[in-house]
N, C-alpha and C positions, 0 to 999 in steps of 0.2 A: 801186579804191574806193584815194579819197585818205586816210588817217588814221596818223596818231604817236598816243603817247599818252608822255609824258615825269615822270621824278620826279627829283627831287635841290631846289636850293639856290637863290635867287635871289642875282644877283652884282651884284645892286645896287637905288635906290631905284625902284618903277619911275616910269615918265616919265610925267604927263599930257601932252595932248595936242588940241588939235583941230585937225581936217583946213579946206582950205580953204572949205566947203564946209558948217564947222560944225558937222560931227559928232564925237563926242569917242570917243579910242580913248588908247592907254597903251601904250607899248613896255618891254621887261623883258628883261634877261637872267636863261637855268635853268642853273648848271652841274652837270653829269649826270656822275657815276661810273661809268665802263665793266665789264660785269656782268667782263671777261675777261682787266679787267689791273690791275696790281701795281702803276699807278704814279701819284702823289699827282698826274696833268695831270687835271683832270673836261675832255669835252670841254663847247660853247658852245652854248647855240641860244637864238637871237634870236623871242622870242615879239611876237605887237604881239593887243588885245583891244579889242573897240569896248560901245563904249556901258555896259547894267551890272553888264557882267562890268569892265571897265575901271572900273569908279567902285567896283564893291569891290576888287579887287586894292587901289588906293593908295591905298585906305580903309586894308584891311586889314595886309597886307603890308610887308614893310622887307626890307633887303640879309640875305643868309643865314637867310630865312624856309622850310621845307620847304613847299615845293608841287610836285603832280601839277598837270600842263597834259594833255590831249585836245581834237584838232584834226584839221585838215589844214595841209600844209607845199604851200607855193606859193614861187614859185623869183622871185625878182629879179635886173635886172641893174642897173647904171649906169655911170657915168663917174665915177672920181676925179678929185681935181683935180690930179693930173698925166698929168691926161690918157687912163687908159691904164682901158680897158673890164672892170667887175668881173663877175663874175654869182654869188649867194648864192642863203641857202635862209632861208623864218622859217616862225614857226610861225603858223598865226593864229585864237585859241587860242576851244573852244567853250565850257571847262569847264574851270576852275578850282578843285583841292581844298587846299583848305588844310590846312596840318600841322597837330604842337601847335605853333606858337609864332605862330597865329594870333592876331588882337587879342579879343579880350572875346570867343567866343562863333561871328565867324562862319565855315562849314565850306566851302563850296561854292557860286560864281558859274558858272551859267548862261548863256550867250547863246540865248534861243529863238525869235531874230527869225531873219526870212527872209533866207538872204546877198543881199546884191547880184544882180543879171545883170550888173554889168559892177563895174570894182577902181575906188572913189571915189579913192581914195590914186595914181595912175598918177602923177599931176604930185611927189607928195606922197612921200619917203625919209624914214620914221622910222628908219632904223637908219645913214644918210650919217652918216660926223665930218665 
């Protein structure tokens, strides 16, 4: 089973994008404090949401918002500008629950659509810098 649940704060403004095929999505990062660490250094999770979930995240959340994300983890690989091959992980958000700072009453967004059989963003790297 590939399932992840995280809760934390948005590290920046969610960024809405469109794939080459015209599908809407947004990318955002969530800072999570590890329960077993006394450090102020958070763990960071790169997240991506699609369709209605993406629209709700962009509309209601902002940097610093409390958020809980449920979804699945997906590995990604890319080549950095330096030519070095890199590997990372991202959270494909299925449900995003908004915390106490969500704007005007929207509390949760859920993706009820069927996930695509193939990765529509295989050529898009929403986390590339």
